[in-house]
PDB file with SEQRES, HELIX, SHEET and CRYST1 records, atoms N, CA, C and O in Angstrom:
SEQRES   1 A   53  MET PRO LYS LYS GLY LYS ALA LYS ASN THR VAL ASN LYS          
SEQRES   2 A   53  ALA LYS HIS THR LYS LEU ILE ASN ARG LYS ILE ASN LYS          
SEQRES   3 A   53  VAL LYS LEU GLU LYS GLU LEU ASN LYS LYS ARG LEU LYS          
SEQRES   4 A   53  ALA ILE ILE LYS LYS ALA ASN GLU GLN LYS ASN THR GLU          
SEQRES   5 A   53  SER                                                          
HELIX    1 AA1 THR A   10  GLU A   52  1                                  43    
CRYST1    1.000    1.000    1.000  90.00  90.00  90.00 P 1           1          
ATOM      1  N   MET A   1      -8.188  22.948 -35.122  1.00  0.00           N  
ATOM      2  CA  MET A   1      -8.457  23.923 -34.139  1.00  0.00           C  
ATOM      3  C   MET A   1      -8.656  23.310 -32.758  1.00  0.00           C  
ATOM      4  O   MET A   1      -9.332  22.290 -32.623  1.00  0.00           O  
ATOM      5  N   PRO A   2      -8.113  23.885 -31.804  1.00  0.00           N  
ATOM      6  CA  PRO A   2      -8.235  23.320 -30.380  1.00  0.00           C  
ATOM      7  C   PRO A   2      -9.786  23.669 -29.846  1.00  0.00           C  
ATOM      8  O   PRO A   2     -10.465  24.615 -30.245  1.00  0.00           O  
ATOM      9  N   LYS A   3     -10.106  22.857 -29.030  1.00  0.00           N  
ATOM     10  CA  LYS A   3     -11.487  23.059 -28.466  1.00  0.00           C  
ATOM     11  C   LYS A   3     -11.513  24.154 -27.511  1.00  0.00           C  
ATOM     12  O   LYS A   3     -10.524  24.402 -26.822  1.00  0.00           O  
ATOM     13  N   LYS A   4     -12.633  24.852 -27.428  1.00  0.00           N  
ATOM     14  CA  LYS A   4     -12.735  25.982 -26.532  1.00  0.00           C  
ATOM     15  C   LYS A   4     -13.394  25.373 -25.203  1.00  0.00           C  
ATOM     16  O   LYS A   4     -14.032  24.321 -25.244  1.00  0.00           O  
ATOM     17  N   GLY A   5     -13.210  26.061 -24.087  1.00  0.00           N  
ATOM     18  CA  GLY A   5     -13.706  25.632 -22.894  1.00  0.00           C  
ATOM     19  C   GLY A   5     -12.834  24.883 -22.026  1.00  0.00           C  
ATOM     20  O   GLY A   5     -11.623  24.934 -22.241  1.00  0.00           O  
ATOM     21  N   LYS A   6     -13.291  24.186 -21.065  1.00  0.00           N  
ATOM     22  CA  LYS A   6     -12.370  23.351 -20.260  1.00  0.00           C  
ATOM     23  C   LYS A   6     -12.195  22.072 -20.850  1.00  0.00           C  
ATOM     24  O   LYS A   6     -12.982  21.656 -21.699  1.00  0.00           O  
ATOM     25  N   ALA A   7     -11.099  21.344 -20.411  1.00  0.00           N  
ATOM     26  CA  ALA A   7     -10.595  20.076 -20.985  1.00  0.00           C  
ATOM     27  C   ALA A   7     -11.583  19.071 -20.767  1.00  0.00           C  
ATOM     28  O   ALA A   7     -12.303  19.157 -19.773  1.00  0.00           O  
ATOM     29  N   LYS A   8     -11.710  18.107 -21.592  1.00  0.00           N  
ATOM     30  CA  LYS A   8     -12.826  17.236 -21.588  1.00  0.00           C  
ATOM     31  C   LYS A   8     -12.709  16.189 -20.323  1.00  0.00           C  
ATOM     32  O   LYS A   8     -13.688  16.061 -19.587  1.00  0.00           O  
ATOM     33  N   ASN A   9     -11.593  15.495 -20.094  1.00  0.00           N  
ATOM     34  CA  ASN A   9     -11.639  14.370 -19.109  1.00  0.00           C  
ATOM     35  C   ASN A   9     -10.873  14.536 -17.972  1.00  0.00           C  
ATOM     36  O   ASN A   9     -10.581  13.561 -17.280  1.00  0.00           O  
ATOM     37  N   THR A  10     -10.425  15.925 -17.629  1.00  0.00           N  
ATOM     38  CA  THR A  10      -9.646  16.118 -16.501  1.00  0.00           C  
ATOM     39  C   THR A  10     -10.062  15.653 -15.108  1.00  0.00           C  
ATOM     40  O   THR A  10      -9.300  15.184 -14.263  1.00  0.00           O  
ATOM     41  N   VAL A  11     -11.539  15.873 -14.971  1.00  0.00           N  
ATOM     42  CA  VAL A  11     -11.983  15.479 -13.629  1.00  0.00           C  
ATOM     43  C   VAL A  11     -11.931  14.152 -13.466  1.00  0.00           C  
ATOM     44  O   VAL A  11     -11.461  13.733 -12.408  1.00  0.00           O  
ATOM     45  N   ASN A  12     -12.383  13.244 -14.437  1.00  0.00           N  
ATOM     46  CA  ASN A  12     -12.421  11.803 -14.409  1.00  0.00           C  
ATOM     47  C   ASN A  12     -11.013  11.269 -14.227  1.00  0.00           C  
ATOM     48  O   ASN A  12     -10.832  10.328 -13.454  1.00  0.00           O  
ATOM     49  N   LYS A  13      -9.996  11.818 -14.901  1.00  0.00           N  
ATOM     50  CA  LYS A  13      -8.641  11.299 -14.821  1.00  0.00           C  
ATOM     51  C   LYS A  13      -8.040  11.642 -13.375  1.00  0.00           C  
ATOM     52  O   LYS A  13      -7.263  10.841 -12.857  1.00  0.00           O  
ATOM     53  N   ALA A  14      -8.376  12.757 -12.762  1.00  0.00           N  
ATOM     54  CA  ALA A  14      -7.902  13.084 -11.540  1.00  0.00           C  
ATOM     55  C   ALA A  14      -8.534  12.213 -10.523  1.00  0.00           C  
ATOM     56  O   ALA A  14      -7.842  11.845  -9.574  1.00  0.00           O  
ATOM     57  N   LYS A  15      -9.789  11.837 -10.615  1.00  0.00           N  
ATOM     58  CA  LYS A  15     -10.370  10.963  -9.668  1.00  0.00           C  
ATOM     59  C   LYS A  15      -9.818   9.539  -9.782  1.00  0.00           C  
ATOM     60  O   LYS A  15      -9.626   8.830  -8.794  1.00  0.00           O  
ATOM     61  N   HIS A  16      -9.579   9.167 -11.016  1.00  0.00           N  
ATOM     62  CA  HIS A  16      -9.052   7.795 -11.368  1.00  0.00           C  
ATOM     63  C   HIS A  16      -7.681   7.664 -10.655  1.00  0.00           C  
ATOM     64  O   HIS A  16      -7.400   6.693  -9.952  1.00  0.00           O  
ATOM     65  N   THR A  17      -6.796   8.772 -10.898  1.00  0.00           N  
ATOM     66  CA  THR A  17      -5.498   8.694 -10.433  1.00  0.00           C  
ATOM     67  C   THR A  17      -5.531   8.675  -8.779  1.00  0.00           C  
ATOM     68  O   THR A  17      -4.778   7.957  -8.122  1.00  0.00           O  
ATOM     69  N   LYS A  18      -6.432   9.494  -8.248  1.00  0.00           N  
ATOM     70  CA  LYS A  18      -6.512   9.489  -6.868  1.00  0.00           C  
ATOM     71  C   LYS A  18      -6.912   8.211  -6.312  1.00  0.00           C  
ATOM     72  O   LYS A  18      -6.338   7.810  -5.300  1.00  0.00           O  
ATOM     73  N   LEU A  19      -7.871   7.492  -6.879  1.00  0.00           N  
ATOM     74  CA  LEU A  19      -8.274   6.172  -6.376  1.00  0.00           C  
ATOM     75  C   LEU A  19      -7.144   5.259  -6.579  1.00  0.00           C  
ATOM     76  O   LEU A  19      -6.801   4.555  -5.630  1.00  0.00           O  
ATOM     77  N   ILE A  20      -6.490   5.179  -7.758  1.00  0.00           N  
ATOM     78  CA  ILE A  20      -5.455   4.084  -7.997  1.00  0.00           C  
ATOM     79  C   ILE A  20      -4.327   4.433  -7.022  1.00  0.00           C  
ATOM     80  O   ILE A  20      -3.683   3.494  -6.555  1.00  0.00           O  
ATOM     81  N   ASN A  21      -4.014   5.714  -6.658  1.00  0.00           N  
ATOM     82  CA  ASN A  21      -2.865   5.807  -5.633  1.00  0.00           C  
ATOM     83  C   ASN A  21      -3.249   5.436  -4.310  1.00  0.00           C  
ATOM     84  O   ASN A  21      -2.419   4.972  -3.527  1.00  0.00           O  
ATOM     85  N   ARG A  22      -4.574   5.624  -3.970  1.00  0.00           N  
ATOM     86  CA  ARG A  22      -5.051   5.218  -2.716  1.00  0.00           C  
ATOM     87  C   ARG A  22      -4.944   3.791  -2.561  1.00  0.00           C  
ATOM     88  O   ARG A  22      -4.537   3.348  -1.487  1.00  0.00           O  
ATOM     89  N   LYS A  23      -5.312   2.886  -3.663  1.00  0.00           N  
ATOM     90  CA  LYS A  23      -5.247   1.425  -3.725  1.00  0.00           C  
ATOM     91  C   LYS A  23      -3.810   1.055  -3.648  1.00  0.00           C  
ATOM     92  O   LYS A  23      -3.486   0.232  -2.791  1.00  0.00           O  
ATOM     93  N   ILE A  24      -2.904   1.561  -4.437  1.00  0.00           N  
ATOM     94  CA  ILE A  24      -1.450   1.278  -4.377  1.00  0.00           C  
ATOM     95  C   ILE A  24      -0.933   1.357  -2.954  1.00  0.00           C  
ATOM     96  O   ILE A  24      -0.320   0.412  -2.457  1.00  0.00           O  
ATOM     97  N   ASN A  25      -1.184   2.511  -2.281  1.00  0.00           N  
ATOM     98  CA  ASN A  25      -0.726   2.872  -0.917  1.00  0.00           C  
ATOM     99  C   ASN A  25      -1.171   1.869   0.042  1.00  0.00           C  
ATOM    100  O   ASN A  25      -0.398   1.426   0.892  1.00  0.00           O  
ATOM    101  N   LYS A  26      -2.473   1.465  -0.065  1.00  0.00           N  
ATOM    102  CA  LYS A  26      -3.214   0.455   0.737  1.00  0.00           C  
ATOM    103  C   LYS A  26      -2.459  -0.868   0.715  1.00  0.00           C  
ATOM    104  O   LYS A  26      -2.224  -1.477   1.758  1.00  0.00           O  
ATOM    105  N   VAL A  27      -2.076  -1.314  -0.504  1.00  0.00           N  
ATOM    106  CA  VAL A  27      -1.357  -2.561  -0.744  1.00  0.00           C  
ATOM    107  C   VAL A  27       0.030  -2.499  -0.190  1.00  0.00           C  
ATOM    108  O   VAL A  27       0.484  -3.439   0.463  1.00  0.00           O  
ATOM    109  N   LYS A  28       0.753  -1.350  -0.451  1.00  0.00           N  
ATOM    110  CA  LYS A  28       2.090  -1.229   0.127  1.00  0.00           C  
ATOM    111  C   LYS A  28       2.113  -1.404   1.754  1.00  0.00           C  
ATOM    112  O   LYS A  28       2.952  -2.064   2.366  1.00  0.00           O  
ATOM    113  N   LEU A  29       1.082  -0.719   2.299  1.00  0.00           N  
ATOM    114  CA  LEU A  29       0.856  -0.662   3.759  1.00  0.00           C  
ATOM    115  C   LEU A  29       0.625  -1.971   4.293  1.00  0.00           C  
ATOM    116  O   LEU A  29       1.266  -2.292   5.294  1.00  0.00           O  
ATOM    117  N   GLU A  30      -0.280  -2.872   3.728  1.00  0.00           N  
ATOM    118  CA  GLU A  30      -0.609  -4.168   4.062  1.00  0.00           C  
ATOM    119  C   GLU A  30       0.611  -5.126   4.053  1.00  0.00           C  
ATOM    120  O   GLU A  30       0.867  -5.912   4.965  1.00  0.00           O  
ATOM    121  N   LYS A  31       1.370  -4.961   2.860  1.00  0.00           N  
ATOM    122  CA  LYS A  31       2.591  -5.700   2.669  1.00  0.00           C  
ATOM    123  C   LYS A  31       3.606  -5.426   3.863  1.00  0.00           C  
ATOM    124  O   LYS A  31       4.232  -6.342   4.395  1.00  0.00           O  
ATOM    125  N   GLU A  32       3.714  -4.150   4.224  1.00  0.00           N  
ATOM    126  CA  GLU A  32       4.612  -3.762   5.226  1.00  0.00           C  
ATOM    127  C   GLU A  32       4.261  -4.408   6.543  1.00  0.00           C  
ATOM    128  O   GLU A  32       5.070  -5.020   7.242  1.00  0.00           O  
ATOM    129  N   LEU A  33       2.884  -4.205   6.845  1.00  0.00           N  
ATOM    130  CA  LEU A  33       2.367  -4.710   8.100  1.00  0.00           C  
ATOM    131  C   LEU A  33       2.538  -6.268   8.254  1.00  0.00           C  
ATOM    132  O   LEU A  33       2.787  -6.801   9.335  1.00  0.00           O  
ATOM    133  N   ASN A  34       2.385  -6.929   7.094  1.00  0.00           N  
ATOM    134  CA  ASN A  34       2.571  -8.352   7.134  1.00  0.00           C  
ATOM    135  C   ASN A  34       4.013  -8.781   7.361  1.00  0.00           C  
ATOM    136  O   ASN A  34       4.304  -9.815   7.963  1.00  0.00           O  
ATOM    137  N   LYS A  35       4.959  -7.876   6.814  1.00  0.00           N  
ATOM    138  CA  LYS A  35       6.401  -8.198   7.101  1.00  0.00           C  
ATOM    139  C   LYS A  35       6.702  -8.030   8.572  1.00  0.00           C  
ATOM    140  O   LYS A  35       7.498  -8.760   9.163  1.00  0.00           O  
ATOM    141  N   LYS A  36       6.047  -7.054   9.134  1.00  0.00           N  
ATOM    142  CA  LYS A  36       6.358  -6.662  10.566  1.00  0.00           C  
ATOM    143  C   LYS A  36       5.864  -7.729  11.469  1.00  0.00           C  
ATOM    144  O   LYS A  36       6.508  -8.081  12.458  1.00  0.00           O  
ATOM    145  N   ARG A  37       4.594  -8.304  11.096  1.00  0.00           N  
ATOM    146  CA  ARG A  37       4.041  -9.358  11.803  1.00  0.00           C  
ATOM    147  C   ARG A  37       4.751 -10.617  11.780  1.00  0.00           C  
ATOM    148  O   ARG A  37       4.799 -11.348  12.769  1.00  0.00           O  
ATOM    149  N   LEU A  38       5.329 -10.903  10.625  1.00  0.00           N  
ATOM    150  CA  LEU A  38       6.111 -12.224  10.374  1.00  0.00           C  
ATOM    151  C   LEU A  38       7.497 -12.121  11.254  1.00  0.00           C  
ATOM    152  O   LEU A  38       7.906 -13.042  11.961  1.00  0.00           O  
ATOM    153  N   LYS A  39       8.137 -10.880  11.100  1.00  0.00           N  
ATOM    154  CA  LYS A  39       9.255 -10.632  11.839  1.00  0.00           C  
ATOM    155  C   LYS A  39       9.164 -10.878  13.320  1.00  0.00           C  
ATOM    156  O   LYS A  39      10.022 -11.460  13.984  1.00  0.00           O  
ATOM    157  N   ALA A  40       8.002 -10.360  13.782  1.00  0.00           N  
ATOM    158  CA  ALA A  40       7.694 -10.381  15.239  1.00  0.00           C  
ATOM    159  C   ALA A  40       7.500 -12.015  15.613  1.00  0.00           C  
ATOM    160  O   ALA A  40       8.029 -12.495  16.616  1.00  0.00           O  
ATOM    161  N   ILE A  41       6.765 -12.723  14.784  1.00  0.00           N  
ATOM    162  CA  ILE A  41       6.536 -14.133  15.075  1.00  0.00           C  
ATOM    163  C   ILE A  41       7.837 -14.850  15.067  1.00  0.00           C  
ATOM    164  O   ILE A  41       8.108 -15.680  15.934  1.00  0.00           O  
ATOM    165  N   ILE A  42       8.715 -14.515  14.018  1.00  0.00           N  
ATOM    166  CA  ILE A  42      10.049 -15.267  13.994  1.00  0.00           C  
ATOM    167  C   ILE A  42      10.886 -14.949  15.136  1.00  0.00           C  
ATOM    168  O   ILE A  42      11.640 -15.808  15.592  1.00  0.00           O  
ATOM    169  N   LYS A  43      10.813 -13.765  15.644  1.00  0.00           N  
ATOM    170  CA  LYS A  43      11.561 -13.281  16.741  1.00  0.00           C  
ATOM    171  C   LYS A  43      11.111 -13.970  17.985  1.00  0.00           C  
ATOM    172  O   LYS A  43      11.942 -14.435  18.765  1.00  0.00           O  
ATOM    173  N   LYS A  44       9.853 -14.052  18.197  1.00  0.00           N  
ATOM    174  CA  LYS A  44       9.289 -14.683  19.340  1.00  0.00           C  
ATOM    175  C   LYS A  44       9.600 -16.258  19.363  1.00  0.00           C  
ATOM    176  O   LYS A  44       9.802 -16.863  20.416  1.00  0.00           O  
ATOM    177  N   ALA A  45       9.616 -16.825  18.170  1.00  0.00           N  
ATOM    178  CA  ALA A  45       9.884 -18.249  18.070  1.00  0.00           C  
ATOM    179  C   ALA A  45      11.304 -18.576  18.491  1.00  0.00           C  
ATOM    180  O   ALA A  45      11.568 -19.509  19.250  1.00  0.00           O  
ATOM    181  N   ASN A  46      12.285 -17.689  17.913  1.00  0.00           N  
ATOM    182  CA  ASN A  46      13.604 -17.741  18.224  1.00  0.00           C  
ATOM    183  C   ASN A  46      13.978 -17.649  19.732  1.00  0.00           C  
ATOM    184  O   ASN A  46      14.821 -18.331  20.314  1.00  0.00           O  
ATOM    185  N   GLU A  47      13.167 -16.647  20.262  1.00  0.00           N  
ATOM    186  CA  GLU A  47      13.426 -16.467  21.736  1.00  0.00           C  
ATOM    187  C   GLU A  47      12.981 -17.685  22.587  1.00  0.00           C  
ATOM    188  O   GLU A  47      13.627 -18.049  23.569  1.00  0.00           O  
ATOM    189  N   GLN A  48      11.757 -18.348  22.133  1.00  0.00           N  
ATOM    190  CA  GLN A  48      11.380 -19.500  22.844  1.00  0.00           C  
ATOM    191  C   GLN A  48      12.397 -20.699  22.573  1.00  0.00           C  
ATOM    192  O   GLN A  48      12.695 -21.506  23.454  1.00  0.00           O  
ATOM    193  N   LYS A  49      12.836 -20.736  21.443  1.00  0.00           N  
ATOM    194  CA  LYS A  49      13.869 -21.774  21.131  1.00  0.00           C  
ATOM    195  C   LYS A  49      15.127 -21.718  21.934  1.00  0.00           C  
ATOM    196  O   LYS A  49      15.644 -22.741  22.384  1.00  0.00           O  
ATOM    197  N   ASN A  50      15.660 -20.419  22.129  1.00  0.00           N  
ATOM    198  CA  ASN A  50      16.717 -20.077  22.948  1.00  0.00           C  
ATOM    199  C   ASN A  50      16.506 -20.375  24.313  1.00  0.00           C  
ATOM    200  O   ASN A  50      17.396 -20.998  24.893  1.00  0.00           O  
ATOM    201  N   THR A  51      15.404 -20.014  24.983  1.00  0.00           N  
ATOM    202  CA  THR A  51      15.139 -20.234  26.350  1.00  0.00           C  
ATOM    203  C   THR A  51      14.923 -21.743  26.716  1.00  0.00           C  
ATOM    204  O   THR A  51      15.233 -22.164  27.830  1.00  0.00           O  
ATOM    205  N   GLU A  52      14.357 -22.581  25.702  1.00  0.00           N  
ATOM    206  CA  GLU A  52      14.140 -23.998  25.913  1.00  0.00           C  
ATOM    207  C   GLU A  52      15.592 -24.630  25.948  1.00  0.00           C  
ATOM    208  O   GLU A  52      15.848 -25.469  26.811  1.00  0.00           O  
ATOM    209  N   SER A  53      16.461 -24.275  25.107  1.00  0.00           N  
ATOM    210  CA  SER A  53      17.785 -24.981  24.973  1.00  0.00           C  
ATOM    211  C   SER A  53      18.644 -24.872  26.211  1.00  0.00           C  
ATOM    212  O   SER A  53      19.754 -25.403  26.241  1.00  0.00           O  
TER     213      SER A  53                                                      
END                                                                             
């Protein structure tokens, strides 16, 4: 027989999913920012190399 009342773990599962998604998004954002920083550094270094030559 099914249980009566509200489902047992739905609140905790929802919180967990929310927190995990937040963590995943944070990691993606950090990776993206690092890529942008590296590209900017490489671009700047290439420009300096071109001006020196």
